[in-house]
Backbone as CSV, one residue per row, in Angstrom:
resi,resn,N_x,N_y,N_z,CA_x,CA_y,CA_z,C_x,C_y,C_z
1,MET,-22.661,-19.040,1.174,-23.730,-18.808,0.191,-23.152,-18.901,-1.218
2,LYS,-23.876,-19.583,-2.106,-23.322,-19.846,-3.434,-23.956,-19.039,-4.562
3,TRP,-25.191,-18.539,-4.342,-25.853,-17.813,-5.435,-25.296,-16.399,-5.510
4,ASP,-25.514,-15.738,-6.621,-24.771,-14.518,-6.875,-25.619,-13.478,-7.595
5,GLY,-25.408,-12.195,-7.257,-25.960,-11.098,-8.007,-27.466,-10.977,-7.928
6,ALA,-28.070,-11.260,-6.774,-29.511,-11.196,-6.676,-29.907,-10.724,-5.275
7,VAL,-31.178,-10.372,-5.152,-31.741,-9.830,-3.919,-32.727,-10.804,-3.317
8,THR,-32.672,-10.962,-2.017,-33.670,-11.725,-1.264,-34.442,-10.762,-0.373
9,PHE,-35.737,-10.906,-0.358,-36.574,-9.963,0.386,-37.398,-10.691,1.446
10,ALA,-37.499,-10.091,2.640,-38.396,-10.573,3.674,-39.112,-9.353,4.256
11,ASP,-39.990,-9.569,5.214,-40.835,-8.462,5.721,-40.008,-7.316,6.301
12,TYR,-38.917,-7.634,7.009,-38.196,-6.590,7.724,-36.726,-6.508,7.314
13,TRP,-36.350,-7.163,6.256,-34.974,-7.092,5.805,-34.901,-7.455,4.337
14,LEU,-33.808,-7.051,3.719,-33.480,-7.549,2.375,-31.987,-7.741,2.303
15,GLY,-31.577,-8.677,1.455,-30.168,-9.000,1.346,-29.708,-9.096,-0.088
16,TYR,-28.473,-8.738,-0.310,-27.876,-8.816,-1.650,-26.545,-9.550,-1.564
17,ILE,-26.315,-10.463,-2.493,-25.022,-11.130,-2.632,-24.531,-10.949,-4.058
18,GLY,-23.276,-10.563,-4.199,-22.693,-10.394,-5.517,-21.509,-9.467,-5.474
19,GLN,-21.198,-8.845,-6.582,-20.129,-7.874,-6.628,-20.640,-6.537,-6.078
20,ALA,-19.749,-5.782,-5.460,-20.126,-4.488,-4.886,-19.795,-3.377,-5.896
21,ASP,-20.833,-2.706,-6.377,-20.602,-1.504,-7.167,-20.078,-0.380,-6.275
22,GLN,-19.220,0.474,-6.875,-18.856,1.679,-6.134,-20.058,2.626,-6.188
23,THR,-20.478,3.101,-5.044,-21.641,3.975,-4.987,-21.226,5.387,-4.646
24,ALA,-22.146,6.330,-4.933,-21.976,7.690,-4.442,-22.303,7.697,-2.952
25,ALA,-21.848,8.727,-2.259,-22.146,8.843,-0.838,-23.651,8.930,-0.638
26,HIS,-24.145,8.183,0.335,-25.587,8.151,0.574,-25.822,7.712,2.025
27,ALA,-27.055,7.876,2.468,-27.478,7.437,3.793,-28.888,6.926,3.692
28,HIS,-29.212,5.945,4.526,-30.553,5.369,4.435,-31.074,5.021,5.832
29,VAL,-32.305,4.505,5.865,-32.963,4.194,7.115,-32.476,2.871,7.682
30,ALA,-32.146,1.941,6.847,-31.779,0.593,7.290,-30.468,0.556,8.048
31,ILE,-30.326,-0.416,8.943,-29.028,-0.774,9.483,-28.425,-1.773,8.491
32,GLN,-27.238,-1.476,7.990,-26.645,-2.274,6.931,-25.474,-3.073,7.458
33,LEU,-25.519,-4.374,7.283,-24.413,-5.267,7.620,-23.714,-5.661,6.322
34,CYS,-22.440,-5.331,6.191,-21.667,-5.611,4.981,-20.592,-6.665,5.329
35,ILE,-20.618,-7.759,4.607,-19.696,-8.870,4.868,-18.942,-9.223,3.586
36,GLY,-17.628,-9.280,3.681,-16.843,-9.826,2.585,-16.867,-11.351,2.706
37,LEU,-17.336,-12.053,1.705,-17.536,-13.485,1.811,-16.220,-14.271,1.845
38,HIS,-15.182,-13.733,1.243,-13.884,-14.445,1.245,-12.712,-13.539,1.584
39,GLN,-12.975,-12.261,1.830,-11.913,-11.304,2.096,-12.501,-10.123,2.857
40,ASP,-11.640,-9.219,3.307,-12.123,-8.010,3.963,-12.906,-7.148,2.998
41,ILE,-13.740,-6.280,3.570,-14.531,-5.353,2.790,-14.203,-3.944,3.247
42,SER,-14.279,-2.974,2.345,-13.947,-1.591,2.656,-15.141,-0.686,2.372
43,VAL,-15.438,0.174,3.338,-16.509,1.151,3.214,-15.943,2.504,3.597
44,ALA,-16.247,3.540,2.814,-15.748,4.879,3.078,-16.819,5.711,3.816
45,PHE,-16.388,6.385,4.851,-17.227,7.322,5.609,-16.527,8.687,5.531
46,GLY,-16.885,9.471,4.516,-16.130,10.682,4.262,-14.701,10.326,3.915
47,SER,-13.749,10.904,4.627,-12.337,10.619,4.367,-11.832,9.394,5.108
48,ARG,-12.663,8.834,5.980,-12.265,7.645,6.758,-12.706,6.371,6.040
49,ILE,-11.820,5.421,5.915,-12.124,4.137,5.296,-12.014,3.052,6.355
50,LEU,-13.083,2.272,6.515,-13.078,1.168,7.465,-12.969,-0.143,6.676
51,THR,-11.920,-0.903,6.944,-11.685,-2.167,6.273,-11.688,-3.283,7.327
52,ALA,-12.516,-4.300,7.133,-12.655,-5.395,8.077,-13.419,-6.517,7.380
53,PRO,-13.436,-7.723,7.965,-14.236,-8.797,7.387,-15.731,-8.440,7.323
54,GLY,-16.177,-7.636,8.300,-17.547,-7.181,8.299,-17.653,-5.772,8.816
55,VAL,-18.510,-4.966,8.198,-18.690,-3.555,8.583,-20.186,-3.315,8.812
56,LEU,-20.490,-2.647,9.908,-21.874,-2.335,10.264,-22.087,-0.841,10.122
57,ILE,-23.193,-0.455,9.457,-23.484,0.965,9.184,-24.850,1.292,9.759
58,GLY,-24.904,2.338,10.564,-26.152,2.725,11.201,-27.051,3.561,10.313
59,PRO,-28.289,3.805,10.718,-29.207,4.638,9.967,-28.718,6.077,9.905
60,ALA,-28.950,6.715,8.765,-28.619,8.124,8.541,-27.125,8.415,8.561
61,VAL,-26.287,7.395,8.336,-24.827,7.575,8.303,-24.393,7.650,6.815
62,ASP,-23.790,8.754,6.437,-23.272,8.885,5.051,-22.143,7.905,4.829
63,HIS,-22.221,7.193,3.707,-21.171,6.227,3.404,-21.187,5.935,1.903
64,ARG,-20.144,5.262,1.448,-20.140,4.787,0.073,-19.365,3.495,0.013
65,ALA,-19.877,2.576,-0.773,-19.195,1.308,-0.970,-18.002,1.527,-1.886
66,LEU,-16.914,0.818,-1.594,-15.743,0.840,-2.446,-15.628,-0.465,-3.202
67,PRO,-14.985,-0.460,-4.365,-14.851,-1.728,-5.113,-14.127,-2.775,-4.262
68,ASN,-14.636,-3.981,-4.266,-14.048,-5.071,-3.515,-13.683,-6.190,-4.484
69,PRO,-12.575,-6.895,-4.238,-12.116,-7.880,-5.212,-12.980,-9.133,-5.315
70,GLY,-13.779,-9.422,-4.329,-14.584,-10.631,-4.347,-16.059,-10.333,-4.088
71,ARG,-16.788,-11.403,-3.803,-18.219,-11.260,-3.545,-18.479,-10.765,-2.147
72,VAL,-19.584,-10.028,-2.019,-19.967,-9.457,-0.745,-21.402,-9.842,-0.442
73,ALA,-21.764,-9.743,0.828,-23.149,-9.886,1.233,-23.565,-8.628,1.980
74,PHE,-24.627,-8.010,1.546,-25.193,-6.824,2.198,-26.542,-7.203,2.770
75,LEU,-26.712,-6.998,4.072,-27.992,-7.239,4.724,-28.512,-5.900,5.244
76,TYR,-29.713,-5.516,4.805,-30.352,-4.276,5.238,-31.537,-4.616,6.145
77,CYS,-31.467,-4.154,7.388,-32.537,-4.456,8.364,-33.263,-3.151,8.725
78,TYR,-34.581,-3.244,8.784,-35.359,-2.113,9.290,-35.008,-1.867,10.750
79,PRO,-34.930,-0.591,11.161,-34.584,-0.305,12.562,-35.673,-0.668,13.547
80,ASP,-36.890,-0.910,13.072,-37.962,-1.322,13.980,-38.047,-2.843,14.140
81,ALA,-37.243,-3.590,13.385,-37.211,-5.041,13.523,-36.322,-5.434,14.696
82,PRO,-36.608,-6.524,15.400,-35.751,-6.942,16.524,-34.295,-7.092,16.132
83,LEU,-34.015,-7.697,14.973,-32.618,-7.834,14.553,-32.004,-6.468,14.268
84,GLY,-32.763,-5.593,13.634,-32.256,-4.257,13.356,-31.901,-3.521,14.639
85,ARG,-32.766,-3.633,15.636,-32.480,-2.959,16.911,-31.264,-3.573,17.603
86,ALA,-31.107,-4.890,17.482,-29.955,-5.540,18.096,-28.665,-5.121,17.399
87,LEU,-28.671,-5.042,16.070,-27.502,-4.582,15.338,-27.184,-3.113,15.660
88,LYS,-28.229,-2.313,15.782,-28.039,-0.895,16.091,-27.321,-0.734,17.435
89,GLY,-27.555,-1.652,18.363,-26.911,-1.587,19.658,-25.414,-1.872,19.608
90,LEU,-24.918,-2.383,18.481,-23.497,-2.686,18.339,-22.709,-1.502,17.783
91,LEU,-23.379,-0.475,17.348,-22.718,0.658,16.718,-21.969,1.498,17.741
92,ASP,-20.862,2.098,17.312,-20.140,3.021,18.197,-20.690,4.437,18.016
93,ASP,-20.033,5.415,18.606,-20.551,6.777,18.577,-20.578,7.366,17.173
94,SER,-19.827,6.809,16.251,-19.818,7.307,14.867,-20.954,6.695,14.055
95,GLY,-21.693,5.754,14.646,-22.758,5.083,13.908,-22.241,3.966,13.041
96,THR,-21.005,3.512,13.276,-20.411,2.440,12.494,-19.743,1.445,13.457
97,ALA,-19.321,0.313,12.920,-18.569,-0.648,13.740,-17.978,-1.717,12.834
98,ALA,-16.799,-2.229,13.223,-16.277,-3.458,12.647,-17.021,-4.605,13.323
99,VAL,-17.364,-5.627,12.548,-18.207,-6.714,13.059,-17.332,-7.847,13.611
100,SER,-17.779,-8.421,14.714,-17.026,-9.514,15.331,-17.012,-10.738,14.401
101,SER,-16.014,-11.587,14.607,-15.845,-12.734,13.727,-16.993,-13.733,13.833
102,ASP,-17.613,-13.845,14.996,-18.723,-14.808,15.117,-19.933,-14.359,14.303
103,LEU,-20.153,-13.041,14.206,-21.269,-12.571,13.372,-20.929,-12.690,11.883
104,VAL,-19.678,-12.440,11.538,-19.244,-12.663,10.147,-19.478,-14.099,9.735
105,ASP,-19.139,-15.026,10.638,-19.328,-16.448,10.321,-20.791,-16.830,10.164
106,CYS,-21.689,-16.127,10.864,-23.135,-16.398,10.692,-23.543,-16.235,9.223
107,VAL,-22.912,-15.272,8.555,-23.251,-15.025,7.148,-22.411,-15.901,6.225
108,ARG,-21.111,-15.978,6.481,-20.224,-16.733,5.572,-20.551,-18.219,5.538
109,HIS,-21.063,-18.773,6.630,-21.313,-20.215,6.712,-22.767,-20.582,6.413
110,ALA,-23.592,-19.562,6.113,-25.011,-19.846,5.846,-25.206,-20.276,4.407
111,SER,-26.248,-21.062,4.176,-26.557,-21.518,2.819,-27.552,-20.577,2.137
112,SER,-28.158,-19.670,2.894,-29.117,-18.712,2.322,-29.203,-17.526,3.264
113,PHE,-29.808,-16.442,2.786,-29.978,-15.287,3.662,-30.933,-15.606,4.801
114,ASN,-31.947,-16.419,4.559,-32.856,-16.798,5.638,-32.090,-17.505,6.757
115,ASP,-31.164,-18.386,6.397,-30.340,-19.062,7.404,-29.424,-18.077,8.122
116,ALA,-28.864,-17.137,7.384,-27.984,-16.147,7.999,-28.729,-15.290,9.009
117,VAL,-29.926,-14.830,8.630,-30.713,-14.003,9.531,-31.114,-14.794,10.779
118,ALA,-31.486,-16.068,10.582,-31.865,-16.904,11.730,-30.678,-17.043,12.689
119,ALA,-29.468,-17.230,12.145,-28.281,-17.377,13.005,-27.976,-16.080,13.727
120,LEU,-28.101,-14.963,13.030,-27.847,-13.661,13.675,-28.861,-13.388,14.782
121,GLN,-30.118,-13.724,14.521,-31.147,-13.513,15.527,-30.882,-14.359,16.760
122,LEU,-30.438,-15.601,16.547,-30.159,-16.472,17.673,-29.069,-15.905,18.586
123,LYS,-28.072,-15.255,17.960,-26.967,-14.696,18.748,-27.300,-13.366,19.375
124,LEU,-28.157,-12.580,18.724,-28.267,-11.181,19.122,-29.592,-10.760,19.744
125,VAL,-30.680,-11.363,19.316,-31.998,-10.814,19.651,-32.452,-11.282,21.008
126,ALA,-32.795,-10.338,21.841,-33.401,-10.628,23.154,-34.558,-9.671,23.344
127,ARG,-35.290,-9.828,24.422,-36.371,-8.914,24.712,-35.792,-7.534,24.955
128,ASP,-36.485,-6.495,24.435,-35.999,-5.131,24.617,-37.148,-4.207,24.980
129,SER,-36.852,-2.943,25.046,-37.833,-1.962,25.516,-38.464,-1.168,24.403
130,PHE,-38.522,-1.715,23.196,-39.138,-1.007,22.073,-40.607,-0.733,22.418
131,ASP,-41.003,0.521,22.269,-42.354,0.930,22.683,-43.408,0.191,21.876
132,PRO,-44.313,-0.560,22.533,-45.310,-1.334,21.779,-46.253,-0.459,20.966
133,ARG,-46.466,0.798,21.408,-47.335,1.680,20.642,-46.683,2.043,19.292
134,LEU,-45.367,2.270,19.332,-44.650,2.539,18.090,-44.683,1.319,17.180
135,ALA,-44.455,0.144,17.770,-44.512,-1.094,16.962,-45.851,-1.263,16.287
136,ASP,-46.936,-0.998,17.038,-48.274,-1.122,16.466,-48.526,-0.082,15.386
137,ALA,-48.021,1.141,15.644,-48.211,2.221,14.650,-47.478,1.925,13.348
138,LEU,-46.260,1.413,13.454,-45.493,1.078,12.247,-46.169,-0.069,11.472
139,HIS,-46.726,-1.008,12.214,-47.455,-2.109,11.553,-48.652,-1.528,10.782
140,LEU,-49.356,-0.587,11.356,-50.491,0.046,10.679,-50.012,0.838,9.461
141,LEU,-48.891,1.528,9.588,-48.360,2.289,8.458,-47.948,1.384,7.314
142,ARG,-47.429,0.210,7.614,-47.125,-0.754,6.556,-48.389,-1.158,5.805
143,GLN,-49.463,-1.407,6.532,-50.716,-1.801,5.902,-51.344,-0.644,5.135
144,ASP,-51.163,0.567,5.647,-51.776,1.754,5.053,-50.966,2.287,3.879
145,CYS,-49.780,1.722,3.672,-48.885,2.169,2.585,-48.426,3.615,2.766
146,ALA,-48.554,4.156,3.993,-48.089,5.516,4.265,-48.722,6.529,3.330
147,GLY,-49.999,6.367,3.019,-50.686,7.315,2.166,-51.017,8.599,2.912
148,ILE,-51.762,9.500,2.252,-52.120,10.786,2.852,-52.920,10.560,4.121
149,GLY,-52.483,11.193,5.209,-53.157,11.040,6.479,-52.830,9.791,7.237
150,ALA,-51.908,8.969,6.733,-51.627,7.679,7.354,-51.017,7.849,8.732
151,VAL,-50.133,8.816,8.921,-49.504,9.026,10.221,-50.527,9.410,11.263
152,SER,-51.442,10.299,10.909,-52.481,10.695,11.848,-53.387,9.512,12.213
153,ARG,-53.724,8.700,11.219,-54.563,7.542,11.480,-53.865,6.541,12.404
154,ALA,-52.593,6.294,12.121,-51.847,5.352,12.944,-51.687,5.864,14.360
155,ALA,-51.364,7.152,14.500,-51.197,7.743,15.829,-52.492,7.639,16.632
156,HIS,-53.604,7.986,15.982,-54.908,7.929,16.683,-55.220,6.501,17.122
157,ALA,-54.909,5.547,16.277,-55.244,4.143,16.576,-54.502,3.622,17.798
158,VAL,-53.294,4.152,18.054,-52.508,3.654,19.198,-52.544,4.613,20.381
159,GLY,-53.389,5.647,20.286,-53.563,6.530,21.427,-52.495,7.581,21.589
160,LEU,-51.868,7.988,20.482,-50.865,9.032,20.522,-51.245,10.178,19.595
161,SER,-50.709,11.347,19.844,-50.814,12.430,18.863,-49.759,12.199,17.788
162,SER,-49.960,12.836,16.637,-48.975,12.685,15.557,-47.583,13.161,15.966
163,PRO,-47.470,14.351,16.628,-46.106,14.759,17.061,-45.467,13.779,18.033
164,ARG,-46.289,13.189,18.941,-45.740,12.238,19.910,-45.266,10.966,19.208
165,LEU,-46.033,10.509,18.231,-45.607,9.336,17.464,-44.298,9.623,16.737
166,ARG,-44.187,10.796,16.149,-42.954,11.138,15.441,-41.766,11.238,16.405
167,PHE,-42.019,11.738,17.623,-40.975,11.814,18.629,-40.476,10.415,18.996
168,PHE,-41.414,9.505,19.281,-41.031,8.148,19.640,-40.260,7.497,18.509
169,ALA,-40.693,7.721,17.256,-40.036,7.096,16.123,-38.577,7.571,16.010
170,THR,-38.357,8.868,16.105,-37.001,9.398,15.986,-36.114,8.875,17.110
171,ARG,-36.653,8.809,18.331,-35.859,8.368,19.482,-35.512,6.883,19.369
172,GLN,-36.438,6.045,18.914,-36.206,4.610,18.959,-35.694,4.039,17.638
173,LEU,-36.017,4.666,16.504,-35.523,4.189,15.223,-34.166,4.789,14.864
174,GLY,-33.877,5.966,15.384,-32.648,6.642,15.034,-32.762,7.506,13.799
175,VAL,-33.949,7.542,13.204,-34.222,8.387,12.030,-35.644,8.938,12.168
176,PRO,-35.944,10.071,11.540,-37.319,10.589,11.591,-38.290,9.618,10.917
177,LEU,-39.517,9.658,11.381,-40.558,8.799,10.793,-40.724,9.081,9.298
178,SER,-40.541,10.330,8.904,-40.668,10.675,7.488,-39.657,9.922,6.636
179,GLN,-38.445,9.677,7.168,-37.430,8.923,6.420,-37.771,7.461,6.368
180,TRP,-38.327,6.918,7.428,-38.812,5.543,7.442,-39.883,5.347,6.366
181,ILE,-40.765,6.327,6.223,-41.834,6.246,5.225,-41.248,6.305,3.818
182,ILE,-40.256,7.165,3.600,-39.604,7.222,2.267,-38.935,5.891,1.953
183,TRP,-38.296,5.276,2.945,-37.660,3.971,2.715,-38.686,2.934,2.305
184,ARG,-39.871,2.985,2.943,-40.964,2.076,2.568,-41.412,2.358,1.127
185,LYS,-41.465,3.630,0.742,-41.846,3.983,-0.625,-40.821,3.421,-1.617
186,LEU,-39.549,3.569,-1.264,-38.510,2.998,-2.128,-38.653,1.488,-2.262
187,GLU,-39.015,0.856,-1.176,-39.206,-0.607,-1.205,-40.305,-0.965,-2.204
188,ARG,-41.420,-0.259,-2.164,-42.520,-0.581,-3.096,-42.109,-0.263,-4.530
189,ALA,-41.397,0.831,-4.734,-40.926,1.163,-6.088,-39.960,0.115,-6.596
190,CYS,-39.099,-0.410,-5.700,-38.158,-1.432,-6.118,-38.855,-2.720,-6.504
191,HIS,-39.917,-3.073,-5.810,-40.694,-4.245,-6.204,-41.235,-4.046,-7.603
192,ALA,-41.743,-2.868,-7.899,-42.272,-2.611,-9.233,-41.167,-2.727,-10.276
193,LEU,-40.000,-2.178,-9.979,-38.861,-2.278,-10.920,-38.451,-3.733,-11.125
194,ALA,-38.491,-4.533,-10.058,-38.149,-5.957,-10.195,-39.101,-6.680,-11.133
195,HIS,-40.338,-6.187,-11.211,-41.334,-6.779,-12.107,-41.289,-6.182,-13.509
196,GLY,-40.327,-5.295,-13.771,-40.171,-4.755,-15.108,-40.872,-3.442,-15.340
197,ALA,-41.385,-2.793,-14.308,-42.076,-1.511,-14.474,-41.113,-0.446,-14.984
198,SER,-41.624,0.543,-15.680,-40.822,1.671,-16.086,-40.532,2.533,-14.843
199,LEU,-39.591,3.436,-14.973,-39.252,4.285,-13.844,-40.451,5.162,-13.423
200,SER,-41.189,5.653,-14.404,-42.339,6.496,-14.084,-43.437,5.690,-13.379
201,ASP,-43.660,4.459,-13.857,-44.673,3.610,-13.196,-44.215,3.192,-11.801
202,ALA,-42.919,2.910,-11.651,-42.408,2.544,-10.323,-42.534,3.701,-9.347
203,ALA,-42.310,4.915,-9.836,-42.498,6.101,-8.980,-43.943,6.207,-8.504
204,LEU,-44.875,5.961,-9.406,-46.302,6.023,-9.055,-46.640,4.927,-8.038
205,THR,-46.138,3.712,-8.270,-46.396,2.604,-7.359,-45.856,2.886,-5.967
206,GLY,-44.684,3.501,-5.915,-44.067,3.782,-4.631,-44.699,4.929,-3.870
207,GLY,-45.468,5.759,-4.580,-46.086,6.895,-3.926,-45.278,8.174,-4.016
208,PHE,-44.323,8.218,-4.972,-43.522,9.433,-5.169,-44.266,10.402,-6.074
209,ALA,-43.899,11.666,-5.990,-44.581,12.692,-6.758,-44.379,12.449,-8.260
210,ASP,-43.181,12.030,-8.638,-42.895,11.812,-10.051,-41.585,11.025,-10.145
211,GLN,-41.147,10.779,-11.393,-39.907,10.015,-11.608,-38.690,10.736,-11.054
212,ALA,-38.690,12.076,-11.175,-37.555,12.840,-10.658,-37.440,12.703,-9.136
213,HIS,-38.576,12.659,-8.461,-38.582,12.480,-7.007,-37.984,11.110,-6.651
214,LEU,-38.424,10.078,-7.373,-37.870,8.736,-7.135,-36.365,8.728,-7.373
215,THR,-35.899,9.379,-8.424,-34.476,9.408,-8.733,-33.695,10.081,-7.619
216,ARG,-34.189,11.210,-7.103,-33.491,11.902,-6.017,-33.404,11.026,-4.771
217,MET,-34.494,10.390,-4.420,-34.495,9.573,-3.206,-33.653,8.329,-3.361
218,THR,-33.630,7.732,-4.551,-32.812,6.545,-4.782,-31.325,6.904,-4.669
219,ARG,-30.931,7.995,-5.257,-29.530,8.420,-5.158,-29.172,8.768,-3.724
220,ARG,-30.106,9.409,-3.001,-29.840,9.826,-1.659,-29.724,8.647,-0.680
221,MET,-30.553,7.623,-0.874,-30.646,6.529,0.091,-29.911,5.254,-0.346
222,VAL,-29.633,5.134,-1.656,-28.979,3.926,-2.170,-27.617,4.247,-2.794
223,GLY,-27.463,5.481,-3.282,-26.201,5.869,-3.898,-26.034,5.446,-5.332
224,LEU,-27.133,4.950,-5.919,-27.142,4.515,-7.328,-28.326,5.135,-8.036
225,SER,-28.265,5.142,-9.361,-29.415,5.612,-10.130,-30.521,4.547,-10.119
226,PRO,-31.782,4.971,-10.309,-32.853,3.977,-10.389,-32.633,2.963,-11.514
227,GLY,-32.041,3.411,-12.595,-31.786,2.481,-13.702,-30.830,1.375,-13.326
228,ARG,-29.776,1.731,-12.575,-28.832,0.700,-12.117,-29.493,-0.216,-11.106
229,VAL,-30.308,0.348,-10.199,-31.031,-0.455,-9.229,-31.954,-1.436,-9.956
230,ALA,-32.639,-0.970,-10.986,-33.554,-1.839,-11.736,-32.806,-3.006,-12.368
231,THR,-31.615,-2.754,-12.888,-30.823,-3.817,-13.495,-30.514,-4.917,-12.487
232,VAL,-30.164,-4.511,-11.264,-29.887,-5.499,-10.209,-31.165,-6.237,-9.820
233,LEU,-32.232,-5.497,-9.625,-33.453,-6.105,-9.097,-34.113,-7.070,-10.071
234,ARG,-33.894,-6.884,-11.352,-34.519,-7.793,-12.330,-33.793,-9.138,-12.392
235,ASN,-32.696,-9.253,-11.644,-32.032,-10.549,-11.475,-32.146,-10.949,-10.010
236,THR,-33.403,-11.080,-9.533,-33.636,-11.280,-8.115,-34.166,-12.674,-7.857
237,SER,-34.141,-13.029,-6.572,-34.793,-14.270,-6.156,-36.312,-14.052,-6.178
238,ASP,-37.046,-15.135,-6.330,-38.508,-15.030,-6.366,-39.064,-14.400,-5.098
239,SER,-38.377,-14.547,-3.970,-38.880,-14.005,-2.726,-39.048,-12.490,-2.804
240,PHE,-38.224,-11.829,-3.611,-38.340,-10.369,-3.700,-39.497,-9.948,-4.583
241,LYS,-39.908,-10.833,-5.499,-40.871,-10.420,-6.493,-42.316,-10.613,-6.057
242,ASN,-42.549,-11.019,-4.815,-43.881,-11.015,-4.255,-44.246,-9.593,-3.917
243,GLN,-45.194,-9.023,-4.643,-45.477,-7.611,-4.555,-46.062,-7.242,-3.189
244,PRO,-45.424,-6.311,-2.465,-45.963,-5.902,-1.189,-46.936,-4.773,-1.355
245,CYS,-47.433,-4.230,-0.205,-48.264,-3.037,-0.249,-47.409,-1.886,-0.780
């Protein structure tokens, strides 16, 4: 991949290529694939540092990026996406893994993130046992923007109670449904930031209580301030700037 310092967005994943900022410790909903494009990459998990050509990070795993000498590619996959579920299956008991060379090559030899994702899917994705009711409910929540009462509406539509839907989500996604919803809110806020919105307007677009709430969640799930995230997002590919729900 030749382009640099920008974000590519798709329905169930987003990718970043460029220099890696050192981040504060954080954890998020996505399964994150980190690839050093020309050298090994290092990620810290508490006092443990994992260095490899590629590092895989599971949902809800505290980590922080370390400065790397060259360009990196970060791919964030939703845990409800087929590729996200396939990557999640590669994690060890710590929720992390060094990535095999063939998967690293899928990214290093691709001309775009779309090509990289297609290559990864070809190698990894097969039919699995993801509960179709949960898949349908998450699809409804995406359309509903996770507004007030959205979980109850989605649960009712697929024939589940709200507690049962939340149980299935935690078991199959690896994170509580509430965290998946916050990640979706961050996604909408990030789209607004990419379009030049102020932090307060982005918080409103995302569905956060206020700018302070957005700041807390951004630091918790991304490890950066919203201002730094906005700087990166305003140098994005056009694919990211198509405003979602």
